[in-house]
C-alpha positions as CSV (number, residue, x, y, z in Angstrom):
1,X,0.0,0.0,0.0
2,X,2.9,2.4,0.8
3,X,4.5,1.7,-2.6
4,X,1.2,2.5,-4.3
5,X,0.8,5.8,-2.5
6,X,4.4,6.7,-3.3
7,X,3.7,5.9,-6.9
8,X,0.6,8.1,-7.0
9,X,2.4,11.0,-5.3
10,X,5.4,10.7,-7.6
11,X,3.1,10.7,-10.7
12,X,1.3,13.9,-9.6
13,X,4.6,15.6,-8.8
14,X,6.2,14.5,-12.1
15,X,3.1,15.4,-14.1
16,X,1.1,18.1,-12.3
17,X,-1.1,18.7,-15.3
18,X,-2.5,15.2,-14.8
19,X,-3.3,16.1,-11.1
20,X,-5.0,19.3,-12.3
21,X,-7.0,17.3,-14.9
22,X,-8.1,14.6,-12.4
23,X,-9.1,17.2,-9.7
24,X,-11.0,19.2,-12.3
25,X,-12.9,16.2,-13.6
26,X,-13.8,14.9,-10.1
27,X,-14.8,18.3,-8.9
28,X,-16.9,18.9,-12.0
29,X,-18.8,15.7,-11.5
30,X,-19.4,16.5,-7.8
31,X,-20.2,20.2,-8.0
32,X,-21.7,20.5,-11.5
33,X,-20.1,23.9,-11.6
34,X,-17.4,24.6,-14.2
35,X,-16.0,27.8,-12.7
36,X,-15.8,26.4,-9.2
37,X,-14.1,23.2,-10.5
38,X,-11.5,25.2,-12.4
39,X,-10.7,27.3,-9.3
40,X,-10.5,24.2,-7.0
41,X,-8.2,22.4,-9.5
42,X,-6.0,25.5,-9.8
43,X,-5.7,25.9,-6.1
44,X,-4.8,22.2,-5.4
45,X,-2.5,21.8,-8.4
46,X,-0.5,24.9,-7.4
47,X,1.2,22.8,-4.7
48,X,2.0,20.2,-7.3
49,X,3.6,22.8,-9.6
50,X,5.7,24.2,-6.8
51,X,7.1,20.8,-5.9
52,X,7.6,19.9,-9.6
53,X,9.5,23.1,-10.3
54,X,11.8,22.3,-7.4
55,X,12.5,18.8,-8.6
56,X,13.0,19.8,-12.2
57,X,15.6,22.4,-11.1
58,X,17.3,19.7,-9.0
59,X,17.2,17.3,-12.0
60,X,18.5,19.8,-14.6
61,X,21.1,21.6,-12.6
62,X,21.8,19.1,-9.8
63,X,21.4,21.8,-7.2
64,X,18.5,22.7,-4.9
65,X,17.2,26.3,-5.1
66,X,14.4,25.7,-2.6
67,X,15.5,28.8,-0.7
68,X,15.1,30.9,-3.8
69,X,11.6,29.4,-4.5
70,X,10.6,30.2,-0.9
71,X,12.1,33.7,-1.1
72,X,10.2,34.3,-4.4
73,X,6.9,33.2,-2.9
74,X,7.5,35.4,0.1
75,X,8.2,38.4,-2.2
76,X,5.1,37.7,-4.2
77,X,3.1,37.6,-0.9
78,X,4.5,41.0,0.1
79,X,3.7,42.5,-3.3
80,X,0.1,41.1,-3.3
81,X,-0.5,42.4,0.3
82,X,0.9,45.9,-0.6
83,X,-1.1,46.1,-3.9
84,X,-4.3,45.0,-2.2
85,X,-3.8,47.5,0.6
86,X,-3.0,50.3,-1.9
87,X,-6.1,49.6,-3.9
88,X,-8.6,48.8,-1.1
89,X,-7.1,50.7,1.9
90,X,-7.6,47.6,4.0
91,X,-6.4,44.0,3.9
92,X,-8.9,41.2,3.4
93,X,-6.8,38.2,4.1
94,X,-9.0,35.8,2.3
95,X,-8.8,37.8,-1.0
96,X,-5.1,38.5,-0.5
97,X,-4.3,34.8,0.0
98,X,-6.4,33.9,-3.0
99,X,-4.6,36.4,-5.2
100,X,-1.2,35.3,-3.8
101,X,-2.0,31.6,-4.5
102,X,-3.2,32.4,-8.1
103,X,-0.1,34.5,-8.9
104,X,2.0,31.5,-7.6
105,X,0.0,29.2,-9.9
106,X,0.8,31.4,-12.9
107,X,4.4,31.7,-12.0
108,X,5.1,28.1,-11.3
109,X,3.0,26.8,-14.2
110,X,5.1,29.0,-16.5
111,X,8.3,27.9,-14.8
112,X,7.2,24.3,-15.1
113,X,6.7,24.7,-18.9
114,X,10.0,26.5,-19.4
115,X,11.9,23.9,-17.3
116,X,10.3,21.0,-19.2
117,X,11.5,22.6,-22.5
118,X,15.0,23.3,-21.0
119,X,15.2,19.7,-19.8
120,X,14.2,18.3,-23.2
121,X,16.8,20.4,-25.0
122,X,19.5,19.5,-22.5
123,X,18.6,15.8,-22.8
124,X,18.8,15.9,-26.6
125,X,22.1,17.8,-26.7
126,X,23.6,15.4,-24.1
127,X,22.5,12.4,-26.2
128,X,23.9,13.9,-29.4
129,X,27.3,14.8,-28.0
C-alpha cells in the first residue's frame, strides 16, 4: 500500500497537469459547476507545480534552489498584500491569499513549462554529443 501511495504522489509531482485534470474532472462531477471546479483544480495543483519546479531544477542543474523558491513566494506575498492595501485601503486576508495563490500558480505553471523545455533540450544535446 505504501508503494502504491508513493507511486501516485510521484506521478502527480512529475506530471502536475495530470493532477489538475483529475481534480477538475472529479470536482466537475461532484459540484456540476465549471468555474468552481477550475478554481479548485488550480488551487490544489499549485502545490504540485511548486514541488515539480523544485524537482525539475534539481534534476536539470543538480542543485537545490528551494531557498530561492521560498524567497520568491514570500516576495510575491508581500507585493500582493501591498497592492491590495494600496487599492482597497484595507487588507482582506482571504482575498489576499487567493490572489497570492493564483499568482503563484501562474508563476510556477510558467516555470514548469520553461523547465520542461530546457530539460528536453538539455537531454537531446547530451545524447547527441
